[in-house]
C-alpha positions as CSV (number, residue, x, y, z in Angstrom):
1,M,-12.2,-0.7,17.2
2,F,-9.0,-0.8,15.4
3,D,-9.7,-4.1,14.0
4,A,-13.3,-2.8,12.6
5,Q,-11.7,0.5,11.3
6,L,-8.9,-1.8,9.3
7,A,-11.5,-4.1,8.0
8,G,-13.6,-1.2,6.6
9,L,-10.5,0.2,5.0
10,L,-9.2,-3.2,3.2
11,S,-13.0,-3.6,1.8
12,G,-12.6,-0.2,0.2
13,T,-12.4,0.6,-3.6
14,L,-8.6,1.5,-3.2
15,F,-7.7,-1.8,-1.4
16,R,-9.7,-3.7,-3.7
17,K,-7.6,-2.2,-6.6
18,I,-4.2,-2.9,-4.9
19,F,-5.5,-6.6,-4.2
20,N,-6.5,-6.8,-7.9
21,N,-3.0,-5.8,-8.8
22,E,-4.5,-2.7,-10.5
23,Q,-2.0,0.4,-11.1
24,L,-2.9,3.2,-8.7
25,S,-2.3,6.7,-9.5
26,L,-0.4,9.0,-7.2
27,F,-3.4,10.6,-6.2
28,E,-5.2,7.4,-5.1
29,Y,-2.1,6.5,-3.0
30,N,-2.2,10.0,-1.3
31,S,-5.7,9.3,-0.6
32,L,-5.0,6.1,0.6
33,V,-2.2,7.6,3.1
34,G,-4.7,10.3,4.2
35,L,-7.3,7.4,5.3
36,L,-4.7,5.3,7.0
37,I,-3.8,8.8,9.0
38,N,-7.2,9.8,9.6
39,N,-8.3,6.3,11.2
40,N,-4.9,6.4,13.1
41,I,-3.6,3.3,11.7
42,P,0.2,2.8,11.9
43,F,2.2,2.4,8.8
44,D,5.6,2.8,6.9
45,M,6.2,3.4,3.7
46,A,9.0,3.4,0.9
47,F,9.3,4.8,-2.6
48,V,11.5,3.4,-5.5
49,S,11.9,5.8,-8.4
50,G,11.7,4.2,-11.7
51,T,14.5,3.4,-14.2
52,R,14.7,1.9,-17.7
53,K,14.7,-1.5,-16.0
54,N,12.1,-1.2,-13.2
55,P,9.1,0.8,-12.8
56,A,8.6,3.3,-10.0
57,S,6.9,1.3,-7.0
58,L,5.7,1.9,-3.4
59,Q,5.6,-0.4,-0.5
60,L,3.0,0.2,2.4
61,T,3.5,-1.5,5.6
62,I,0.6,-1.5,7.7
63,H,1.0,-2.5,11.5
64,V,-1.8,-4.5,12.4
65,N,-0.4,-5.4,15.7
66,P,3.1,-5.8,17.4
67,T,3.5,-9.2,15.8
68,A,1.6,-8.9,12.6
69,T,2.2,-6.5,9.4
70,M,0.7,-6.3,6.1
71,V,3.0,-5.3,3.0
72,L,1.7,-4.1,0.1
73,V,3.7,-3.3,-2.8
74,I,1.9,-0.8,-5.2
75,S,3.3,-0.2,-8.8
76,L,3.2,3.2,-10.1
77,E,3.8,2.2,-13.8
78,P,3.3,-1.1,-15.9
79,G,5.7,-3.6,-15.1
80,S,7.3,-5.6,-12.0
81,S,8.1,-4.1,-8.8
82,V,11.5,-3.4,-7.5
83,F,10.3,-4.4,-4.0
84,S,10.2,-8.5,-3.2
85,P,8.2,-9.9,-0.4
86,S,10.1,-10.1,3.0
87,P,10.7,-13.9,4.3
C-alpha cells in the first residue's frame, strides 16, 4: 500500500516539477508537505536561507524504507543549491 501511495505522489505535478529542476514556490512546497503528511509518508526537511552568494533552498528527505531514502533539493530562488548530495 505504501509503495502505491508513494508511486502515485512521485508521478504527480509537484514531483515532476522537482525532477525537471523547476523552481517551486513556497505554496507548492507546503502542498507537497501536506500530501506527504496526508499519505502518512515519513520525511525530514531542512531549510537554508538565501544569501548574496547562495539561493534559499530546501532539502526534503523521504524515507522509503529503513534502508532507502530519497533526497530532493529544491531551490526557492534561481541559482545553485547550498546542499550537496550525500555520499
